[in-house]
N, C-alpha and C positions, 0 to 999 in steps of 0.2 A: 446761713452763710451767703455772702454775696456771690454773684455769678463768676464763673471761672475767668471769663474775659476781663472783667473789671479788676479782679484780684491780680491777674498777671500784668495788666497794663499799669496798675498802680506801682507794683514792684519793679517794673522795668524802668520807671521814671524816677524812682526814689534815689536820694543821694547815698552813695556807698563809700565816700571818702572817709579817712580817719579810722579809728578803732572804737568808735562808739556804736554799740549794738542796740541802742534804745529803740530803733525802728521796729524791732522784733517783739517789743513788749505786747503781751496779749496774744501773740501769734506763735511764739516758740519759747521754750525754756531750756536752760542748760545748767546742770549742777556745777558748782564751783569746787575746785580742789580745796581740801580742808585747811591748807596752810595760810591762805589769805595773802597772795603775793603783793598786791598793791600796798597793804599795810606794812608788810615786812620791808618792802623797798623804801617806803617813806621813812621808816625808822633809820635805815642805813644812809639815806640821802641827808638826813638831818645832822649826821655826825661826820660826813665825808668832807674833805677839803676840796676835792676835785672829782668829777664823775662824768661818765659818758654813757648815754643810753643808745643802744644800737637798734636800728629798724623801729624807730619810735612811733611810726604811724602818724597820727595827728598830734602826738604829744600828750594824749589824754592821761596815760598812766603816770607819767612824770608830773603832770599838773596836779594830780591828786595829793602830792606831797606838800604839806604846809610850809616846810622849810627846805630850801635847796642849797647845795654847796656854793661856796664862794665862786668856783669856776665850774660851770655846768654846760655840757655840750650834748647834742643829740644828732644822730644821722638818720636819713630816710632817703630811699631811692625813687619812690613814686612821686612825681612833681605835685599832684594835687594834695597828697598827704603832707609833703614838705611845706607847702604854702599854709596849710592849716596849722602845722606845728609852729611856723613863724608867727602867725596871728595869735596863737594861744600862749606860747612860751616866750616869744620875743619881749613882751612887756615885763617879764620876770628876769630879764637879763640872760636868758639862755641862748647860746650860740647854736643855730640850726644849720647843719651842713648837708646839702643835697649831694648824694654820692651815687655813682653807678652801682647797680646791684652786683654783689659778690666782688667788689673792688677792695683794694687795700684801704685801711683806715687812714685818713689824711691828718695824722697827728704824730708828733715826735715820739721817740721811745720814752717809756717810763713817765707818761704824762698824768695818768689818773690813778687814784687809789681805789676807785670803784668803777667797774664796767658792768652795766646791767642790760637786760633785754627781756621783753615779754613776747614770746613767740617770734624769735628771729627767723629770717628766711633760711639761712644756713651759716651758722657761726664759723668764722675763720679763726680757729684756735690759735694759730701761730700769731696772727695779728692781735688777738686779745692779749696774749702773753706779752707781746712786744710793747703795747701801749700801757700796760699795767706797771705800776711801781712795784719793786720788791715788797712783798707783804700785802699787796693789794688783792682785792677779791673780784672775781666774776660771779655775779649773782643774777640768776635768770630762771624764768619759767619757759620751758620748751614744749612744743607740740610733740607728742610721742608717736609710737608706731600704730598704724591702722586706725588713726583718728578719723572719726566720721565715715568709716569705710562702708557702713551699711547704706548710707546715702550715696556715696561715690559709686559703689558697685551697682546700685539700682540703675544708674545711668550708663556706666561703662562696662558692666559685666564683671566677672571675677578677675581680680588682679593677681599678679604673681606673688610668690612667697617673698621674693626680694623686695617688692613694693611694700608688702606688709611689714617687713622688718626694718624698713627705712626709718631713720630717726630713733632707733632703739637707744634707750638710756645707757645701756652697757657699752655700746659702740661709741657713743658720744663721750662717755667718761674715759674710755681708752684713748680716744683722740686727744682729749684734754691732757691726759697724763703724758702722752707721747711728746708734747711740746714743752713739758716742764711745769704743768699746773698740778697741784695737789687737790684732789676732790675731797672736800671736808664733809659735804652733805649731799645725799641723793635721795629724793622722795618721789614716789610715783602715785598716780591716781587715775581711775577710770570713771568718767562722769556721764550720766544719762542725759541725752538730748531728746526733746520732743518738738515736732513741727505740727502745728494745728491747721494751717491753711496753705494753699499752693503758693500764695504770695510770699510767705516766709521762705519757702524753698527757692523760688526764683531770686529773691533778694540775696540770700546767703551764697548762692552760686555765682552771682554777679560780683559779690564782695570778695569771696575766697576763690579767685579765678583759677588757682592751681588745683582745686578739687576736680573739676571737670573742665579741662583746658579749652575744649572746643565748644563750650556751652553757648547755645543761643536758644531762644524760645522756639523758633521755627524748627531747628534741627532736632530738638527733643520734645516736640509736640505730643507724640504718642505716649511717651513715658510720663510727661507732666499731666496729661489728661487722666491717665490711669491712676496716678497718685492722688489727683484731685477727687476721683470717685471714692478711693479708699478713705480719704479724710472726711468726706461728706457723710460717710457711713458711721462716723463717730470714732474712727481709729486714728489717733495721731501717728505720724511716722516716727519711729524710735531709732535713734542711733546713739553711739557712744564716742565721746572725745577722750583722748588720753593726754596726760600732761606729766611732766616731771620737773622738779625743782632741783637746780644745781647750784651749789656754792663751791667754787674752786678758787684756790689761792696760788698766787705766784710766789714761789719760795725764794728765788734769787734772780 
C-alpha cells in the first residue's frame, strides 16, 4: 500500500462532483440493494409522458435510461452537479433546473406523471404531491436510518437515538400519506460497505459532506492515521448502508 501522505493527497485533489463513484473502484465496495433501482427507473421512464428527477446529482442515473419521456426535467441544488447534468442530459433534451436546497419545486401543479429520485436530500412530500398528476407516481430510492453510521461515529463519536432514527422508512411513508399519497410499495435493505485504504475514506467524506459536516484532513488527522494503521494490518473498515424503495401514488 502506498504511503499515507500520498493516498490522502490524491484523495484530497480528486473530483467529487456528480454521483459517479467510479473513483472508489479497487479501494472500496458496497453491496447494492436487490431491487436494481436504475433498471426499474429506466423501465418507468420509457413509458412516461412527462417526468421529473429530484436531486439528480450530475444526471448519471437518469442518463442510464435508454429512452426518456417526451418531457423530462431534473433539479439539482449544487452548482457543480447542475453543470455536469447540463452537459450530460442537455443533449438529450432534458431541462436542468438549478434550485436552492429544500426550496419549492418550480413547476406548475399536476405537471408530471412520474417524479423520481435516488437518494434525495429531503423529499418535500407536499411539493411532490402538488406536481404529480392524479394517478402519477413518486418512485424513489432513499437513504435509510443509521446509514454508514459505523464510519460516521468513528469520527464524531456516538450519535443520539434521534439521529439514528432519522430518515426511517415508516416515518417517511407516514409523511407521504399525510399529504395524500398512497404508498403502494416499500422495500428495505441493509448493505455491507468495505473501505480498503485511507484515500477511499477521505474521498467519500469529501463527497458526502453531510456525514461528517466539519471534516477536514487536518481536523481529523489523528483518527485518519489510526484508521490507516488498521487498514494496513489487512483489516478493511466495515460499515453498512441502509436503503429503502418507495413507490407512492397520487390518488386525486
